[in-house]
C-alpha positions as CSV (number, residue, x, y, z in Angstrom):
1,X,0.0,0.0,0.0
2,X,1.1,3.5,-0.7
3,X,1.5,5.7,2.3
4,X,-1.4,8.3,2.5
5,X,-0.7,12.0,3.4
6,X,-2.8,13.3,6.2
7,X,-4.2,16.8,7.0
8,X,-4.2,19.6,4.4
9,X,-1.4,17.9,2.4
10,X,-3.9,15.1,1.5
11,X,-6.3,17.5,-0.1
12,X,-3.5,19.1,-2.5
13,X,-2.1,17.5,-5.6
14,X,1.4,15.9,-5.4
15,X,4.3,18.5,-5.3
16,X,2.2,21.2,-3.6
17,X,3.8,23.0,-0.6
18,X,1.9,24.3,2.4
19,X,3.3,26.9,4.8
20,X,1.8,28.0,8.0
21,X,2.6,29.8,11.2
22,X,4.7,32.8,12.0
23,X,8.2,31.6,10.9
24,X,7.1,29.8,7.8
25,X,4.6,32.1,6.3
26,X,4.7,35.6,7.6
27,X,8.5,36.2,8.3
28,X,9.5,34.4,4.9
29,X,7.1,36.8,3.0
30,X,8.5,39.8,4.9
31,X,12.1,38.7,4.1
32,X,11.4,38.3,0.4
33,X,10.0,42.0,0.2
34,X,13.1,43.2,2.2
35,X,15.4,41.4,-0.3
36,X,13.7,43.0,-3.2
37,X,13.9,46.5,-1.5
38,X,17.5,46.1,-0.7
39,X,18.3,45.2,-4.4
40,X,17.0,48.7,-5.6
41,X,17.7,50.8,-2.5
42,X,21.3,51.5,-3.5
43,X,20.0,53.1,-6.7
44,X,17.9,55.8,-4.8
45,X,18.8,59.5,-5.4
46,X,21.3,61.6,-7.4
47,X,24.3,59.4,-6.1
48,X,22.3,56.1,-6.6
49,X,24.5,53.4,-8.2
50,X,23.7,51.9,-11.5
51,X,22.8,48.2,-11.7
52,X,24.0,45.8,-14.5
53,X,21.0,43.7,-15.5
54,X,21.5,40.7,-18.1
55,X,18.1,39.8,-19.6
56,X,17.1,36.2,-20.6
57,X,18.2,36.9,-24.2
58,X,21.6,38.2,-23.1
59,X,21.1,41.9,-23.4
60,X,23.0,44.1,-21.0
61,X,21.2,47.0,-19.4
62,X,23.1,49.5,-17.2
63,X,20.7,51.6,-15.3
64,X,19.6,53.0,-11.9
65,X,15.9,53.1,-12.8
66,X,14.0,50.8,-10.4
67,X,11.1,50.2,-12.8
68,X,13.4,48.9,-15.4
69,X,15.4,46.7,-12.9
70,X,12.3,45.2,-11.4
71,X,10.8,44.4,-14.9
72,X,13.9,42.8,-16.1
73,X,14.6,40.5,-13.2
74,X,11.2,38.8,-13.4
75,X,10.3,38.4,-9.7
76,X,8.7,35.0,-8.9
77,X,8.1,35.0,-5.1
78,X,4.3,35.9,-4.6
79,X,4.9,38.5,-1.8
80,X,7.7,40.1,-3.6
81,X,5.7,40.0,-6.8
82,X,2.9,42.1,-5.2
83,X,5.5,44.7,-4.3
84,X,7.0,44.6,-7.8
85,X,3.4,45.0,-9.3
86,X,2.8,48.0,-7.1
87,X,6.0,49.6,-8.5
88,X,5.0,48.9,-12.1
89,X,1.6,50.4,-11.3
90,X,3.3,53.5,-9.9
91,X,5.4,53.6,-13.1
92,X,2.2,53.5,-15.2
93,X,0.3,56.1,-13.2
94,X,2.9,58.7,-12.2
95,X,5.8,57.7,-14.5
96,X,8.3,57.9,-11.5
97,X,8.7,57.2,-7.9
98,X,9.1,53.4,-8.2
99,X,12.2,53.3,-6.2
100,X,10.5,55.2,-3.4
101,X,7.6,52.6,-3.4
102,X,10.1,49.7,-3.2
103,X,12.3,51.3,-0.6
104,X,9.4,52.4,1.6
105,X,7.6,48.9,1.4
106,X,10.7,47.2,2.4
107,X,11.2,49.4,5.5
108,X,7.5,49.0,6.5
109,X,8.0,45.2,6.4
110,X,11.2,45.6,8.4
111,X,9.3,47.6,11.2
112,X,6.5,45.2,11.0
113,X,8.9,42.3,11.6
114,X,10.3,44.0,14.7
115,X,6.8,44.5,16.1
116,X,5.9,40.8,15.4
117,X,9.0,39.7,17.3
118,X,8.0,42.0,20.1
119,X,4.6,40.2,20.4
120,X,2.2,42.4,18.5
121,X,-0.4,40.7,16.5
122,X,-0.3,41.3,12.7
123,X,-4.0,42.6,12.8
124,X,-3.1,45.4,15.2
125,X,0.0,46.3,13.0
126,X,-2.5,46.4,10.1
127,X,-4.9,48.9,11.9
128,X,-2.0,51.0,13.0
129,X,-0.6,51.2,9.4
130,X,-4.1,52.2,7.9
131,X,-4.5,54.8,10.5
132,X,-1.1,56.2,9.8
133,X,-1.5,56.3,6.1
134,X,-4.6,58.2,6.3
135,X,-3.0,60.7,8.7
136,X,-0.1,61.0,6.4
137,X,-2.3,62.1,3.4
138,X,-3.9,64.7,5.7
139,X,-0.4,66.1,6.6
140,X,0.6,66.2,3.0
141,X,-1.9,69.1,2.1
142,X,-0.1,71.4,4.4
143,X,3.4,70.7,3.0
144,X,3.1,72.4,-0.3
145,X,6.5,74.1,-1.0
146,X,5.8,75.5,-4.5
147,X,2.9,75.8,-6.9
148,X,3.4,76.3,-10.6
149,X,1.4,79.1,-12.1
150,X,1.9,78.8,-15.8
151,X,2.7,75.4,-17.4
152,X,3.5,77.1,-20.7
153,X,6.4,78.9,-19.1
154,X,9.6,77.1,-20.0
155,X,11.7,78.5,-17.2
156,X,9.1,77.6,-14.5
157,X,8.5,74.1,-15.9
158,X,12.3,73.6,-16.0
159,X,12.7,74.6,-12.5
160,X,10.3,71.9,-11.4
161,X,11.6,69.0,-13.3
162,X,15.4,69.6,-12.8
163,X,15.4,67.6,-9.4
164,X,13.4,64.6,-11.2
165,X,16.1,64.4,-14.0
166,X,19.0,64.7,-11.5
167,X,17.8,61.7,-9.6
168,X,18.4,59.7,-12.8
169,X,21.2,61.5,-14.6
170,X,23.0,63.5,-11.9
171,X,25.3,66.2,-13.4
172,X,23.4,66.4,-16.7
173,X,20.1,67.8,-15.5
174,X,21.1,71.4,-16.8
175,X,21.3,69.8,-20.3
176,X,18.2,67.6,-20.2
177,X,15.7,69.7,-18.1
178,X,15.6,72.6,-20.7
179,X,15.2,70.1,-23.6
180,X,12.2,68.4,-21.8
181,X,10.6,71.7,-20.8
182,X,11.0,73.2,-24.2
183,X,9.6,70.0,-26.1
184,X,6.6,69.6,-23.7
185,X,5.7,73.3,-23.8
186,X,5.6,73.2,-27.5
187,X,3.5,70.0,-27.5
188,X,1.1,71.3,-24.8
189,X,-2.5,71.3,-26.2
190,X,-5.0,74.3,-25.4
191,X,-6.6,72.1,-22.8
192,X,-3.5,71.4,-20.6
193,X,-5.2,68.4,-18.9
194,X,-5.2,66.6,-22.2
195,X,-1.4,66.7,-22.4
196,X,-0.1,63.3,-23.8
197,X,3.4,61.9,-23.1
198,X,3.1,60.4,-26.6
199,X,3.5,63.9,-28.1
200,X,7.1,64.2,-26.8
201,X,9.2,61.7,-28.8
202,X,12.9,60.7,-28.3
203,X,15.2,59.9,-31.2
204,X,18.7,58.4,-30.3
205,X,21.6,59.1,-32.6
206,X,25.0,57.7,-31.7
207,X,27.9,60.1,-31.8
208,X,28.7,63.5,-30.3
209,X,28.1,64.4,-26.6
210,X,24.9,64.7,-24.6
211,X,25.4,68.6,-24.9
212,X,24.8,68.2,-28.6
213,X,21.2,67.1,-28.1
214,X,18.4,69.3,-29.5
215,X,14.6,69.7,-29.8
216,X,13.0,69.5,-33.1
217,X,9.3,70.7,-33.7
218,X,7.9,67.6,-35.4
219,X,8.4,63.9,-35.5
220,X,11.9,62.8,-36.4
221,X,12.5,59.5,-38.3
222,X,16.0,58.3,-38.8
223,X,15.6,57.6,-42.5
224,X,16.2,59.6,-45.6
225,X,13.9,59.9,-48.6
226,X,14.1,57.2,-51.2
227,X,13.4,59.7,-54.0
228,X,15.0,63.0,-54.9
229,X,12.1,64.9,-53.3
230,X,13.4,66.0,-50.0
231,X,11.0,68.7,-48.9
232,X,7.1,68.9,-49.1
233,X,4.8,71.6,-47.8
234,X,1.1,71.0,-46.9
235,X,1.9,67.2,-47.1
236,X,-0.8,64.6,-47.7
237,X,0.5,61.3,-46.6
238,X,-0.5,57.8,-47.4
239,X,0.9,55.1,-45.0
240,X,1.2,51.5,-46.2
241,X,1.9,48.6,-43.9
242,X,3.3,46.4,-46.7
243,X,5.9,46.5,-49.3
244,X,5.3,48.4,-52.6
245,X,6.0,45.9,-55.2
246,X,4.4,43.5,-57.6
247,X,3.1,40.3,-56.0
248,X,5.0,37.3,-56.9
249,X,3.5,33.7,-57.1
250,X,4.4,31.0,-54.7
251,X,5.3,28.5,-57.5
252,X,8.5,28.6,-59.4
253,X,8.4,28.8,-63.1
254,X,10.9,29.0,-66.1
255,X,10.4,31.6,-68.8
256,X,12.1,31.1,-72.1
257,X,12.8,34.4,-74.1
258,X,13.5,34.0,-77.8
259,X,13.6,37.5,-79.2
260,X,14.6,41.0,-78.0
261,X,10.9,42.2,-78.3
262,X,9.9,39.4,-76.0
263,X,12.6,40.7,-73.4
264,X,11.3,44.2,-73.8
265,X,7.6,43.1,-73.3
266,X,8.3,40.8,-70.4
267,X,7.9,43.4,-67.7
268,X,5.5,45.7,-69.4
269,X,2.4,44.4,-67.6
270,X,4.1,44.9,-64.2
271,X,5.2,48.4,-65.2
272,X,1.6,49.3,-66.3
273,X,0.1,48.1,-63.1
274,X,2.7,50.0,-61.0
275,X,2.2,53.2,-63.1
276,X,-1.6,52.9,-62.7
277,X,-1.2,52.5,-58.9
278,X,1.2,55.6,-58.6
279,X,-1.1,57.6,-60.9
280,X,-4.0,56.9,-58.6
281,X,-2.0,58.2,-55.7
282,X,-1.1,61.3,-57.6
283,X,-4.7,61.9,-58.6
284,X,-5.6,61.6,-54.9
285,X,-3.1,64.4,-54.3
286,X,-0.8,62.2,-52.3
287,X,2.7,63.7,-52.2
288,X,4.3,61.6,-49.4
289,X,4.3,57.9,-49.2
290,X,5.4,55.8,-46.1
291,X,6.1,52.1,-46.8
292,X,6.4,49.4,-44.1
293,X,8.6,47.3,-46.2
294,X,10.7,47.3,-49.4
295,X,9.9,49.5,-52.4
296,X,10.7,48.1,-56.0
297,X,12.8,49.9,-58.5
298,X,9.9,50.2,-60.8
299,X,7.7,51.7,-58.1
300,X,10.5,54.2,-57.1
301,X,10.8,55.2,-60.9
302,X,7.1,56.1,-61.1
303,X,7.1,57.8,-57.7
304,X,10.0,60.0,-59.0
305,X,8.1,60.6,-62.3
306,X,5.0,62.0,-60.3
307,X,7.1,63.9,-57.7
308,X,6.2,61.8,-54.8
309,X,8.4,61.6,-51.7
310,X,8.9,58.1,-50.4
311,X,10.0,56.9,-47.0
312,X,10.8,53.2,-46.2
313,X,10.4,52.2,-42.5
314,X,11.1,48.6,-41.4
315,X,9.6,48.9,-38.0
316,X,5.8,48.2,-37.8
317,X,5.7,50.0,-34.5
318,X,7.3,53.1,-36.0
319,X,4.6,52.9,-39.0
320,X,1.9,52.7,-36.5
321,X,3.3,55.9,-34.6
322,X,3.6,57.8,-37.9
323,X,0.0,57.0,-38.8
324,X,-1.5,58.1,-35.5
325,X,0.7,61.3,-35.5
326,X,-0.5,62.3,-38.9
327,X,-4.2,61.5,-38.2
328,X,-4.4,58.9,-41.1
329,X,-5.1,55.1,-41.4
330,X,-2.7,52.4,-42.3
331,X,-3.4,50.8,-45.6
332,X,-2.9,47.0,-46.2
333,X,-3.9,47.1,-49.9
334,X,-1.9,48.6,-52.8
335,X,-4.5,51.2,-53.8
336,X,-5.2,54.9,-53.4
337,X,-6.4,55.8,-50.0
338,X,-10.0,57.3,-49.3
339,X,-10.0,61.0,-47.9
340,X,-10.5,59.6,-44.4
341,X,-7.5,57.4,-44.7
342,X,-5.1,60.3,-45.7
343,X,-2.7,61.7,-43.1
344,X,-1.6,65.4,-43.2
345,X,1.4,67.4,-42.2
346,X,2.3,71.1,-42.4
347,X,5.7,70.1,-43.7
348,X,7.8,67.0,-44.4
349,X,11.6,67.5,-45.0
350,X,14.9,65.8,-44.9
351,X,17.8,67.1,-42.8
352,X,21.1,65.8,-41.8
353,X,22.0,65.3,-38.1
354,X,25.6,64.1,-37.3
355,X,26.0,62.6,-40.8
356,X,22.7,60.7,-40.3
357,X,19.8,61.6,-42.7
358,X,16.6,62.3,-40.8
359,X,13.1,63.1,-42.1
360,X,11.0,65.5,-39.9
361,X,7.2,65.5,-40.1
362,X,5.9,68.7,-38.7
363,X,2.3,69.3,-37.8
364,X,1.3,72.6,-36.5
365,X,-2.2,71.8,-35.5
366,X,-3.0,73.2,-32.0
367,X,-4.1,70.0,-30.5
368,X,-1.8,67.7,-32.0
369,X,1.8,69.2,-31.9
370,X,4.7,66.8,-31.8
371,X,8.1,67.5,-30.5
372,X,11.2,65.3,-30.7
373,X,14.2,65.4,-28.5
374,X,17.1,64.3,-30.6
375,X,19.5,62.6,-28.1
376,X,23.3,62.4,-28.8
377,X,25.6,60.2,-26.9
378,X,28.8,58.0,-27.2
379,X,27.2,54.7,-26.4
380,X,23.7,53.0,-26.5
381,X,23.7,52.7,-22.7
382,X,24.2,56.4,-22.1
383,X,21.4,57.1,-24.6
384,X,19.1,54.6,-23.1
385,X,19.6,56.1,-19.6
386,X,19.1,59.5,-20.8
387,X,15.9,58.5,-22.4
388,X,14.7,57.0,-19.1
389,X,15.4,60.4,-17.5
390,X,13.5,62.2,-20.2
391,X,10.6,59.8,-19.7
392,X,10.4,60.6,-16.0
393,X,10.7,64.3,-16.8
394,X,7.8,64.3,-19.3
395,X,5.6,62.1,-17.0
396,X,6.2,64.8,-14.3
397,X,4.9,67.5,-16.6
398,X,1.9,65.4,-17.2
399,X,1.4,65.2,-13.5
400,X,1.7,69.0,-13.2
401,X,-1.2,69.5,-15.6
402,X,-3.3,67.6,-13.1
403,X,-2.0,69.0,-9.9
404,X,0.5,71.9,-10.1
405,X,1.5,71.6,-6.3
406,X,5.0,70.5,-5.3
407,X,6.4,69.5,-1.8
408,X,10.0,69.8,-0.9
409,X,12.4,67.2,-2.0
410,X,15.7,66.0,-0.6
411,X,14.1,63.9,2.1
412,X,12.5,67.0,3.7
413,X,8.9,65.9,3.3
414,X,9.7,62.4,4.4
415,X,11.5,63.5,7.6
416,X,8.7,65.9,8.6
417,X,6.0,63.2,8.2
418,X,8.2,60.9,10.3
419,X,8.3,63.4,13.1
420,X,4.6,64.3,12.9
421,X,3.5,60.6,12.8
422,X,5.5,59.8,15.8
423,X,4.0,62.7,17.8
424,X,0.5,61.7,16.6
425,X,1.2,58.0,17.8
426,X,1.8,59.1,21.3
427,X,-1.9,60.2,21.6
428,X,-3.3,56.9,20.5
429,X,-5.0,54.7,23.1
430,X,-4.7,51.2,21.8
431,X,-1.8,48.7,20.9
432,X,-2.0,50.1,17.3
433,X,0.0,53.2,18.5
434,X,3.2,51.2,18.2
435,X,2.4,50.4,14.5
436,X,1.7,54.2,14.0
437,X,5.0,55.1,15.5
438,X,6.9,52.4,13.4
439,X,5.1,53.7,10.2
440,X,6.5,57.1,11.0
441,X,10.0,55.8,11.6
442,X,9.9,53.9,8.3
443,X,9.9,57.3,6.5
444,X,13.5,57.9,7.9
445,X,14.7,55.4,5.3
446,X,14.4,57.9,2.4
447,X,16.8,60.6,3.8
448,X,19.0,57.8,5.3
449,X,19.3,56.1,2.0
450,X,20.0,59.4,0.3
451,X,22.7,60.2,2.8
452,X,24.4,56.7,2.6
453,X,24.3,56.7,-1.2
454,X,26.1,60.1,-1.1
455,X,28.7,58.6,1.3
456,X,27.6,60.8,4.3
457,X,27.1,60.0,7.9
458,X,23.4,58.9,7.9
459,X,22.9,59.1,11.7
460,X,24.3,62.5,12.0
461,X,22.2,63.8,9.0
462,X,18.9,62.2,10.4
463,X,19.5,64.0,13.7
464,X,20.1,67.4,12.1
465,X,17.0,66.8,10.0
466,X,14.8,66.2,13.0
467,X,16.2,69.2,14.7
468,X,15.6,71.5,11.6
469,X,12.2,70.0,10.6
470,X,10.8,71.3,14.0
471,X,11.5,74.9,12.7
472,X,10.4,74.3,9.1
473,X,9.1,71.3,6.9
474,X,11.3,72.2,4.1
475,X,14.7,71.2,5.3
476,X,16.5,68.5,3.4
477,X,19.9,67.1,2.4
478,X,22.2,68.9,0.0
479,X,24.0,65.8,-1.4
480,X,26.9,68.1,-2.8
481,X,28.1,69.3,0.4
482,X,26.5,67.0,2.9
483,X,24.7,69.8,4.7
484,X,21.1,70.2,5.9
485,X,19.6,73.0,3.9
486,X,16.2,74.5,2.9
487,X,15.0,72.5,-0.2
488,X,12.9,75.5,-1.4
489,X,16.0,77.7,-1.7
490,X,17.8,74.8,-3.5
491,X,14.8,74.4,-5.8
492,X,14.5,70.6,-5.1
493,X,10.9,69.7,-5.5
494,X,8.8,66.5,-5.5
495,X,5.5,66.4,-7.4
496,X,2.5,66.0,-5.1
497,X,0.4,64.1,-7.7
């Protein structure tokens, strides 16, 4: 006879594992979250260290962006996966602050572990944490350090996003922040709340330095024209998802040509069909064609004859973006588009950037302006990291259009919340007061990590911050000289949204 399992194990299929109790279940889950938090904590702040991540396909990514790190490592543990999903949701909603979520979650778990070991029940900790989080949101409303008045003012927008960019690309914020502000203000629609991050594009071109980067008003494609037409005004654009060439049969065949006339007439049918197709485009007043595949020599010949500019794009994703930008539809048939399927642009022209031919689609409609930041850099890793910094900056501008309020950065808001919550905990009657107090202490992790990553004495900095936050809620860490200063004067802000 086979030995039968007893208890819960007998109800589960073979190979299932069951954990119960304090040591096996709760503390193991806490430890998994702490491990994930420790992995990204050293990347927090301007002096955060880069991580080298090698993906499953062998690609090397060097970054300090927590969202990218968590996405690429593919977390499997259920408890840690919940925190990773929370970080991903933060990235989708706010576009930044993922490392803050992971670091704070890890510290809250550390404080909960200490309380459990002291004998507090998990339900009491949960009640205390919920009470503290609600109080925390109440305190935040009174901690506004700066409010942006005009989101169309490049200087004002630049001031607000400089600290966001510095946390990812420290030392280059004075280069990237003006580019982001300029591009976003140009792409800002009349109704600012409808601002879309998709209207600020990034094109990466190898070579040169980051300081050579520039903003182009329009959408930039790193391809030149296939024909001799390099500039078209008031463009009507047809976007094809397929190659522009005569269809070939699937079966192989042999053609025997006996005379010169037969050779001359051999391709006439194909030529007539192609000319008919191009003439249809010309009759529909199409003067720019975007092809999602190869373009035959015969097709190019007739495009040249009818003065049509041709772009060949091999990325299906890029073709889709061009179509949505120009307000047209992607065609899957070799025929002239209907008026509803035609895309429009104020101007389409080719230009040379660092020996690389680029095509610019300029569209001056008030509600669909596109700006492109052309990034320059020596390596792909530098360009990728700069692109992530730009992505965070543009998302911050989107958040500004919803809520123009900013709180003080540099750990100032966190240390003030820590102080206020610990004071609040002293007046709570139940056992949950210990959880409220530990929730407040957990906020210390942000200024402590900022100090540690900058090579400063964290304990000394925390003590000074507690001393100064009693006078003003805006005192934070200046990582350049290691002193506690007013974050408002240093213009270090965090978006409240």
